[in-house]
N, C-alpha and C positions, 0 to 999 in steps of 0.2 A: 094932393097934399095942399091944404089951405093955409096951414099955420106957417109961421116963420120957423125955420130950422136953426137952432142954436148949436153951433159946433163947439164942443169943449174938449180940448186936448189934454191928455194925461200921460206924459212921457215917463211912465213908471216901468222899471225893470227890477226893482228890489224884491218883488214877489216871486221872481222866476230864478231858475238855476243857470240860465244862459243869458249873456249880455246881448243887447241889440234892439230889443223891442221898444226901448225908450225912444228910438228914432221912428217908430211907427207913425205917429201923428204927422211928422214932416214928410214921410214917404207918401202918405195919403194925400196931403196937400199938393205935393209935387205931381202926383197923378191927377191933379185937377178936380179934386172933390167938389169944391165950391162951384166951380164953373159947370161941372156936369149937372149939379142940382139946379143951378140957375137956368140952364137950358130947358129944364122941365117946368119952368115958370114958378119955381119955388124961391121965396125970399130967404136969403142965407145971411146969418149973423155969426161970424167967426170970432169967438171970444179969446182965441189964442190958447196958450198952454199954461197949466198950473205948474209952478216951479217945484221940481223934485231934486233933492240933494243926491249926488252921485254916490255909488256904492263905496268908492275908494276913500271917501271923507268921513266914514262913520263905522261904528262897531256893529256887527250883526246881532249882538245880544243873544238871547235864548236860541240855541241851535234848532229847537222845534218850532220857533216862531221868528224866523230870520227877519231883521229890520222892521220889527213890529212898530217901534216908536215913530219912525219916519213914514211908514205906510199909513198909520193912524192919523198923523199930523196932516199929511197931504190929502188923504181921503176926506178929511173934515171939510177942506176947501172945495173938493169935488162935490160932496153931498150938498153943500150950501148952494153951489152954482146950479146944480140940477134942480133943486127945489125952487130956486129963484126963477129959473127958466119956465118951469111948469106954472108957477104963480102968474107969470106974464102971458100964459097961454101959448108959449113957444113949445116946439118939439125938440127935446134934447137929443142930440146926436153926439155921443161921447166916443172919442177915438183914442186908442192906447197903442202901446202900453200893454203890460201883462194883465192877466185876468183878475189880479187882486183889485183892479180898479172897480170891479163890481161891488166891492164893499162900500165904496162911496156912492156909486151910481144908485144902487138899490136902496141905500139908506135915505138918500135925497128923495127918491120916488116914494118910498114908504112914508116919509114925513108928510109929503104932499097929500098922499092918499088918506092918511089919518085925518088930516084937516078937513078934507072934502068928504069923509066917510065913504071912500071908495075901496073896492077890493082889488088887490093887485094879483096879476097872473104873470108868470115868467115862462118864456120859451127859451131854453138854454141849448144852443146849437154848438156842440163841442165834441172833440174826440175823447175828452176826459170828463169825468163827472164833477170834479172839483168839490168832492164830498168828504175830504179828509178833515181831521181836526188835529190839534197839537198832540193828541194822544195816539193817533193812528198814522200820522204822516211819515213816509219813509225818507223824506228829503228836508223837511222844515220850511219848504217854500210856501208862502202864504197864498200864492195864486191857485194852489190846489185846495184851499179851504174856503173860498169865497161863497160858494153856494151853500155849504154846510152852515156857515155863520148866518146866512140870510134866513135859514129855516130854524135857527135857534140852537144849533149844535156847535160846540167848540169853546174856545177861550172866551171868558166874559168880556174882555176888551174888544173882541170882534162881534160877539152876539149882541152886546148892548151899545154898540157904536152908534152915535148920533141920536137915535131914538131907542128906548129900551126894548129888549126882547126881540123876538123874531120879526123879520120884515115881511114875511109872506107865509101863508099856510102851505105846508108841504103838498097838500092835495091840489094846489094851484100852481105847481111847478112841473114842467115837462122837459126832459132832456132828450135831444134828438141827435143822432149820429155818433153816439158813444162807441168806442172800440178799444179803449185802454183804461181799465178800472182796477184800482188797487184792492187787495183783499179787505182792508179796513173800510174802504169806501163801500164795498158790496154790503157789508153789515150795516153801515149807516144808512144806505139807501133803503134796505129792507125795513129797518127800524122806523125810518121816517115816513115811508110810504110814498116816496117820490116816483112818478111814472117815468120810465126810461124806454126809449126806442133806440135800440142799438143798430149798428150798421147791418146786422143780420136781419133785423126787422125791416129796415129800409129795403134790403134786397128782396125780401119776401112780399112785403105789402106795397112798396112804392112810396116815394116821397109825397106825392100828391094826396094819396089816401091818408097817410099819417097826418099831414098838415091839416087837411080838412077835418079829420077826426078831432084834432086838438082844438081847432078853432070852434068847432061845434060844442066841444066840452066846455070851453070858456065862455061861449056866447051869452048864456043866460045868467051866469053867476060872477063874472069878472068884469070890472069897470075899466081897468087900466092894464093893457097888455104890453109888457116890456120884452123885447127880443135882445138877448145877449148872444152875439155872434162871434165865436172864436174861429179865426180863419184856419186853424189847424183841423177844423171839422172837414175841410176840403182835402181831397187827395193831394199829396205832395207833388204829383206829376203836373198838377195845375197851379198850385200855390206852394212852391218850395220855400218861400221866404217867411216862415212862421217860427214861433218860439220853440214848439215841441212837435215836430212833424211825426205823423204816424201813418204808415201805408194803409190803403184800403178805405179811403174816405169818400165823401160825396163827390159826384162828378160835376162838371161845369154846368150841365143842364139841370141836374137835380138841385143844385144850389140856387140857380136863378129861378127855377120853378117854385121852390119853397118861398122865395122872396116875392115872386109875382103873385102867388096865392095870398100871401099876407097883404100885399097892396090891394088886391081885388076886394078883400074883406074890408079894408079901410078901418081896421080896428086897432092898429098898432099905435101906441101913444108915446113910445120912447125906444131908442135903439143904441146899443153900444157895440163897438168893433174892437176886438182885442187880438194881441199876439202877432201883429205884422212885424217881421224882422228883416229889414233891408240888408243886413250883413249876410244873410243866407239866401238872398234873392238873386235873380238874374235880370239886370236892367230894370228893376222896379216892377217886374211883371205881376208879382203877387199883389202889390198895392193897386196897380191898374185894374186887375181883376176884381179886387175888393170894392173899388169905387163903382164899378159896373154893378156889383151885387147890391150896394147901397142904393144906387139909382133904381134898380128893379124893385126894391122894397118901398120906394117912395113914388112909384107910378110910371117908370119907364116901360114902354110897351114895344113889342116887335112891330106891330101894325097899328 
């Protein structure tokens, strides 16, 4: 990792149905995120957190788009910071926060890629597909709509956020580790043509083969690879402190091997970490695990 890593905190929990992930950025810093990266010889610039109004001070609004106004308001600041970091040739490391943060992250990256005439590719590592819209959502939680919005599906306020239209071509999106997908999401995935490797695929093929296949797929046609890593992709026995835990996730070694393979490729241009929830954690062990995973993605080796 040659570039300066710019850490951007987004303590957002308005997009989720459970409180606590707003403390995720603090948990990761307490687990020595900056120090771990500095040990790898990386220059780290921590920009602090974007201010987000707490749930108790505002009206949720449309029950199918809960807290839309505040999510859009704060995501605008996140998108700007991400785009600004890329303009300075920094590596944006966005730490959250629920997965609605991807609305801002991906929009900032897309704006940068459009200026540079670059093609964006997304590797979405998550137990959930986050492919709902306001018309299919069973909960109204926007963290389950962020990837759909990025590919141009959903409410206009999300689809046209920051830069108009979709932020990425669906053929350049791959979901890895999915194991909890709503009925409406299944239809949206099929309609859009997004590639999904479920945990069944991980069991059958192995995480290294899948990762290598995706990187080979992206190699010749994608200029900017963004990894969106939801910690609930990992099995709760390893990372219990997440926003929406689902049994049967990635193992400790599968997670690190995925990130180590990404690091060997040297082709990742941005990273976001979502859904760390210290309230559900045990002595911050999930945050500590996640910091190790981030370090693996940025070049930490066993030998």
